C-alpha positions as CSV (number, residue, x, y, z in Angstrom):
1,M,62.9,84.3,-106.8
2,H,60.6,81.3,-106.2
3,L,60.5,80.5,-109.9
4,R,64.3,80.4,-110.4
5,W,65.6,76.9,-110.9
6,S,68.6,77.6,-108.7
7,S,66.3,78.4,-105.8
8,V,64.0,75.5,-106.5
9,G,67.1,73.2,-106.7
10,L,68.5,74.4,-103.3
11,V,65.1,73.7,-101.6
12,F,64.8,70.3,-103.4
13,V,68.3,69.0,-102.5
14,G,68.0,70.3,-98.9
15,G,64.5,68.9,-98.5
16,T,65.6,65.5,-99.8
17,L,68.4,65.4,-97.3
18,G,66.2,66.6,-94.4
19,T,63.5,64.1,-95.2
20,G,66.0,61.3,-95.6
21,A,67.5,62.2,-92.2
22,R,64.0,62.2,-90.5
23,Y,63.2,58.9,-92.1
24,L,66.4,57.2,-91.0
25,I,66.1,58.5,-87.5
26,S,62.4,57.3,-87.3
27,L,63.6,53.8,-88.4
28,A,66.5,53.7,-86.0
29,V,64.6,55.0,-82.9
30,P,61.6,52.9,-81.8
31,D,58.4,54.4,-80.5
32,P,58.6,53.8,-76.7
33,L,55.3,52.5,-75.3
34,G,53.6,53.4,-78.5
35,M,54.5,57.0,-78.2
36,P,55.7,58.9,-81.3
37,L,58.7,60.2,-79.4
38,P,61.2,60.2,-82.4
39,I,59.0,62.6,-84.3
40,F,58.5,64.7,-81.2
41,V,62.2,65.1,-80.7
42,I,62.8,65.7,-84.5
43,N,60.3,68.5,-84.5
44,I,61.7,70.1,-81.3
45,V,65.3,70.0,-82.6
46,G,64.1,71.3,-86.0
47,A,62.3,74.2,-84.4
48,F,65.4,75.1,-82.4
49,L,67.7,74.9,-85.4
50,L,65.4,76.9,-87.6
51,G,65.0,79.6,-85.0
52,A,68.8,79.9,-84.6
53,L,69.5,79.7,-88.4
54,L,66.9,82.3,-89.5
55,T,67.8,84.7,-86.7
56,A,71.5,84.5,-87.4
57,L,71.0,85.0,-91.1
58,A,68.6,87.9,-90.6
59,R,71.1,89.6,-88.2
60,S,74.0,89.1,-90.5
61,G,72.7,91.1,-93.4
62,P,70.1,91.3,-96.2
63,D,68.6,88.1,-97.7
64,R,70.7,87.8,-100.8
65,G,73.7,85.9,-102.1
66,I,75.0,83.2,-99.8
67,R,72.6,84.1,-97.0
68,R,69.6,83.5,-99.3
69,A,71.1,80.3,-100.6
70,L,71.7,79.1,-97.1
71,R,68.2,80.0,-96.0
72,L,66.7,78.2,-98.9
73,F,68.9,75.1,-98.7
74,A,69.2,74.6,-94.9
75,G,66.0,76.4,-93.6
76,T,63.3,75.8,-96.2
77,G,64.8,72.7,-97.6
78,M,66.7,70.6,-94.9
79,L,64.8,71.8,-91.8
80,G,61.5,72.0,-93.7
81,G,62.0,68.3,-94.8
82,F,63.3,67.3,-91.4
83,T,60.4,68.5,-89.4
84,T,57.0,67.2,-90.1
85,Y,53.5,68.4,-89.1
86,S,51.8,65.6,-91.0
87,T,53.6,62.8,-89.1
88,F,53.0,64.7,-85.9
89,A,49.3,64.8,-86.6
90,V,49.2,61.1,-87.6
91,G,51.0,60.2,-84.3
92,A,48.5,62.2,-82.2
93,D,45.6,60.7,-84.2
94,G,47.0,57.2,-83.6
95,L,47.0,57.8,-79.9
96,F,43.3,58.8,-80.1
97,A,42.5,55.8,-82.2
98,A,44.3,53.5,-79.7
99,D,41.9,54.8,-77.1
100,R,44.5,56.9,-75.4
101,P,43.0,60.4,-75.8
102,W,44.6,62.0,-72.8
103,V,48.0,60.8,-74.1
104,G,47.1,62.2,-77.5
105,V,46.2,65.6,-76.1
106,L,49.3,65.7,-73.9
107,Y,51.5,64.8,-77.0
108,A,49.8,67.5,-79.1
109,V,50.0,70.2,-76.5
110,A,53.6,69.3,-75.5
111,S,54.7,69.3,-79.2
112,V,53.3,72.8,-79.7
113,V,54.5,74.3,-76.4
114,V,57.9,72.7,-76.3
115,G,58.4,73.4,-80.1
116,A,57.6,77.1,-79.5
117,A,60.0,77.2,-76.6
118,A,62.7,75.5,-78.6
119,S,62.2,78.0,-81.4
120,L,62.5,80.9,-79.0
121,A,65.7,79.4,-77.6
122,G,67.0,79.1,-81.1
123,V,66.2,82.7,-81.8
124,A,68.1,83.7,-78.6
125,L,71.1,81.6,-79.7
126,G,71.0,83.0,-83.2
127,S,70.8,86.6,-82.0
128,G,73.6,86.1,-79.4
129,R,71.3,86.9,-76.5
130,R,71.7,84.3,-73.8
131,E,69.4,86.0,-71.4
132,A,66.4,85.5,-73.8
133,A,66.8,81.7,-73.5
134,R,66.4,81.8,-69.7
């Protein structure tokens, strides 16, 4: 499947849209107090949406046809391009380089912990279980 041009095309178009959205948001929203807050929020929202999407798709049937196309386009492509580990790492490193190591550690830990919680909340939403989000 990963060698099919239709699959590659879905990921490419979705990734282009997701990366473009991330770029535009990062231009429009300034870094308050030198904190990479826009990337933090982008990654948290992306983790939530990816958890919800993949769980909903998995629960709705086998990974083929429109479900596979949606997973490749929206999950791997759009949300893969929207979220960014590399920019997160550069932001954390920038805080260390600016002699703000505790802020860098807090940013890194909060990104991982809140991202995991957002992903679990998305899974709960995607599975229709509201109690799992609590």
